[in-house]
N, C-alpha and C positions, 0 to 999 in steps of 0.2 A: 331511496332506501339506504339506511346506514349499514356499514359493515358490521355493526353490533346487533342488527336485527336478528332475532331468533337465536342469538348466542346465550348460553348459560353463563351468567356472571355471578360469581361469589364475591360479596362485599365483606371485608373484614373491618371491624370497628374497634379501635383501642381507646384508652381513657384519656382523652384530651378535650378541651373546650370546643375545638373545631368540629367535634361530633355533631354539633347543631346543624352543620351543612350536609351531613350524610343523608337525611331524609330527602333533601332536595336533589342530591345526586341520584338516589334510587328512583325518585319520581321521573327525572329526565330520562333515565335508562329504560324505564317501563314504557315511556312515550315513544321510544325508539323500537319498541317491540322486543326488548331483551327480556329474558327470563332471569329473575333476580332472587337469590337467597342470601341471608345475612348470618354471619358468625361474629359474636361479640366477645371481648374480654370481660371478665367480671367487673373491672373498674369502669368500663365504658358505660355501664348502666347508671352511673352517677351523673352522666351528662346527657344521655338520650335513652328513652325507654324502649324495651323490646316491643311493647304494644305499638308504638309509633312506627317502628321499622317493619313490623309485621303487616301493619295496615297499608303502608305505601308499597311494600314488595309483594303483597298478596300471598305470602308464604310464612310458614313458621320460622321463628328466629332461634338460633342455637347459641348458647353461651356456656354450657357445662358439658362434661363428658357423658353425663346421664341425665335423664328427665324422669321425674316422678309421674306416673300415670296410675291412678287408683291405688296409691300406696305401693306400687311396684316400680322399681327403677328400670328404665329402658336405655340402651346405649345409643348415644348420638355418634354414629360411625364417621369419624373424621376422614377415613379413606374414601368412603362413598361420596362424601361432600367434595373432596378434592378431585375425585375422578369425574364427578358430575360437571365440574366447572370447565368451561372453555377459556375463561379469563378470570383472574383473581385480582381484585382491587382492594388494597388496604388503605382506608381513608377515614379518619386520620391515622397516621402511623406516628406514634410518640417515640421519643428517644429510647424509652425502656423497651418498647416492642421492637424497634429497629435493632437494638443491641441483642435482644434475645434471638431474633431471626439470624443475625450475622454470626452468632456463636452457637447456633443449633440447640438453644434451650427450648424445652417443651413442657411448660407448666400450665398451659391453658389450651382450650380447643382451637383458637385461632392459630396458635403456633403449630399445633399438630397438623392442621390443614395445610399450612404453608410448607412444612417439611415433607408432607406427603404429595404435594402438587407436582404435576408435570406440565401444566398449562402456563402461558405467559402470566407473570405476576407483576403488578404495578403497585408501587408504594408511593403514597402522597404524604411526605413528612409534614408535621405540624408541631412547632415548638417555639420557644423564645429565642431571641437574637443570639445571645452569647452561648446558649445551649447548642444551637444549630452550628455555630462556628467552632465549637470545641473540637480540638483535634481528635480526641477519642471518638466522638460522635461521627466526625468526617471519615475516620478510619472504618467505622462500621458501615457507613454508607458505601464506601469504596468496596468493602468486602461483598456487599450485596450486588453491586454493579458487576464486579468480577465474576460473580456466580450467576450471571445472565438474568438478574432481577432488574426490572426497569424502575429506577428511582426518579420520580418526577421532580422538576425544579420547584422551589418554594416561591411564594409571592412576597412582595415587599409592601409594608404599610404598618398600620396600627396593630400592636400585639396586645395580648391579654394583660401583660405586665404594665402596660402604659407606654412602653418604649415604641420607637419607630425603627423598622428595619426588616431584614430578611427572617423568614421563619413561618410565615402564614401558610396554611394549606391553600392550595389553588382553589378557585371557585369551581363548583360542579361542572359548568360548561367548559371550563379550561381543562379539567381532568378528562372529560369525555373527548374533547378535541385531541388531546395528547394521545389517549389510548387509540382512538380511531386512526390517527396518523401512523402510529407504530404498527398497528395491525395491518394497515394498507401497505406499509413498506415491505411486508413479508408476503404479500399476495402476488400471484403469478401475473396478473394483468394490471398491476399497479400503474396508474396514470396513463395507460394506453387509451387512446380515443377510439371508441367503437361507434360505428354508424350502422344501425339495423333498420331495415324496412320490413313492414309487417302488414297483414290484412289484405283485403281485396281492393280493387278500384272499381268505381261506378262510372261507367261511360254513358253520359246522358243521351237519351233518345228524344225526350221532351222534358218539361219541368218536373214530371212525376215518375217517369219511367227511365230505366237504365239497363245496360248490359253489364253483368257482373258474375260473380261466382260465390260459392258458399264458404269462402275462407273466413275463419274466425279471428285471425291474428294471434292465436294462442302460442304458436311456435315462436314467433318473433318477440312477443311479450315475455315469454319465459326465458328466452335467450338474453333479453335486456336485464331482467331481474338477476339472473345468475352471473352475468358479466359484472354487474355492480358488486355483487357479493365477492367476486374475485379481484376487485380493486379497480375496474375499468371506469372511465368516464363515458357515459352512454347517452347517445341521442337516438331516439326511436321515432321513425317516420311511419305513421300508421294510417291506413285507409279507413273507410267507414266500417265501424264494428260496434256491436253492443256489448262487447266484452267488458266486464267489471275489472278495473285495473287500479293497483296502488302505484301511482306515478311519482311518489316522492323520490327525489334525487335522480329521476330520469327526465332528461330534457326531451319533451314530447312535442312533435309537430303533427298536426292533423291535416290530412289531405283527402281529396275526394276522387280525383281521376288520375289517369296515368301521366298526364302532362304536369300536373301539380307534383306528383311523386318524383318525376324526373327533375323538375326545377329545384326542389328542396334538396334532393340527393346531390346534385351537381354542386350546389352552393357549399356543401359541407365536405365534399369528397377530398379536396386537397389537404385539409387539416385532420383527416382520419388516418388511423394506423391500421385498423381492421374494419372491413365493410362486409356485412352479412345481408344478402338480399333474399329474405325469406318471404317477401310479399308475393301474393298470387295476382300479378298484374294482368288485366285483360289483354288478350292478344289483338283484339280488334275493337274499333269504335265507329259509331255512325259518322259518315262523311258530313252530314248536315244534322244539326240539332234543331228540332222544331221549337219555336219560341212559345207556342201555346200547346196546351194538352191536346193530343190527338183524340178526337171523339170516336167512340166505339162505332157509332152509326156511320161515320165517314169511312172507316175501314183503313187498312194499311196492307197493300199487296207485298211490298218488299221494303227492306231497309238496306241501303247501300253502305257497305262497310269498308274501312281502310285499316291497315295495320297500325297499331300503336307503336310508339318509339321503343326500341329495344334497349332498355336502361342498362341491363347487365353487359351487353355487347359494347355499348358506349363507354362504360366504366373500364372495361377490359382494355379498350383501345387507348385510353389516356392515363392508365394507372402508372405510377412510378414505384414508390416503395410500399404502397398499400397491399395488405393481404386481403384478397378479394374472394369471397365465398358465395356461390350460387346454390340454388335448389333446383331439383328436377323431379317432375312427377310424370312418369312414363307408364304406358300400358303394354307396349311391345318393344322387344329388344332393349330392355330397360338399361342394362349396364352399358351396352355398346352406345346407345343414344346419349347416355349421360356423359360418357367419356368424350364423345364427339362434341358435345356442348361445352365441356370444360376446355377442350383445345381450341375450338373455333371462337370462343369468347374470351380467351386468354385469362382464365380463372386460375387461382391458386388451389382451389378445392371446390368440390361439389357434393352436396348432400342429396342422396337419392331417397325420395319418399316412396315407400312400397304400398301399393294398394292391395289389401287382403280382404278380410271380412269387415272392413271399416273404411271410411273415407278420411284419409289423414289430414286433409285441409280443414275439416270441420270438427274432427274428433278431439277428445282429450288425450288420445294416444297417438303414437307414431312408431313406425319401424323403419330404420334407415340403414343405408350403406354410406360410408364416408370415403370419398376418393380424393387423393391428394394430387399434386402436380406431376408426380412420377407415375401416376395411375395405380398406385397401391390402393387396394380396396380393403376397408375394415367394416365388418358387418356387426350389427347390434340386434338384440332381441326387441320385441314389441314392449314399449314402456310408456308411462305417462310422459307428456311433453316436458314437464319440469325435469324429469330424469334424462330425457333425450337431449335437452339443452346442455346438461352437464357433460354428456358424452361428446357432443359437438365441440364445446369449448375446450375440453381436454385434448381433443384431436388438434384443434387450432394451436393450443399452447405447445404441444409436442412438435408440430410441423413448423411453427414459427421459430422454435429453438433450433431445429435441424437445418434451417436455411441460413 
């Protein structure tokens, strides 16, 4: 999942030949699940049509302060557009538009949106070689940079004038790559390696039967998604589940039983910064696995069991700089047992699942307490697991910074 997924992105288009690339930029952003709206300068419509941009963005395109509807003018509120945007990308940005931005001129809707924006603004210059190098133009670019506007580098190559050199607008994929990297630089989990375990394990009795539980993997999956949104590099080790998942940008490893979960976790533990063990691993497994299906007619009086490996305890015994988080599901002496588990397994934090009028391991909801290494307890209300994952990650961020 890209850090641009679900972000509201306002695209500004000014009047340069490089506007032919803008529909491709918008198409790539929509493929990343970004929400895109477009604001154009009047002159940009000489190079790309509002219909084209409306079609690829799946939204109305704005170019004037008012729009005629049934012979009645309606106001295109530049403040609302600016406040809607999480990110503002102006591509192409001509010398004229850059000059107007740098000197706070406001004679079109794009400039009004820019001057009203509080979100990160990215400017992709597009102009001829000598124009780009002109000291007055470079002074305007410096003004924008000094005002916390991100000015992208320009490409080198064939220009519309026939010259070769600097001034080309970057290609759409280059613009997206630049924006993603700048956004990630500001995220609290930027470049931290997260290892998350999720789902149940199935401990085989015979080829078709197993010991397991009703864990859906939803908690771990939501943690993985939100960690990526916050800039982390995520590996998700997940047991057997029918959960529908968008796994783009999540390095996913599928396992079946507790031994496979242990093997894969150990492989990646040394290179991980934060490890969250949310998987509901079976506590016991059959001593012997029957090679053939046990026939009902034959019957089965007993299944001899043995404990599975305690993955969390093993990780706690070998951890060095990793921040290790476990989960606890208790029915009696909930907080006391959770604190004992945290200390005995050398964890940095433990998330306590509360059983109420729902089963947290299979439900879309969860209600948790977060206990850190000093045994400080923070309680949260019942929420969707997507929201619970934000609470957990915020606590991890806070506690990691405090250590």
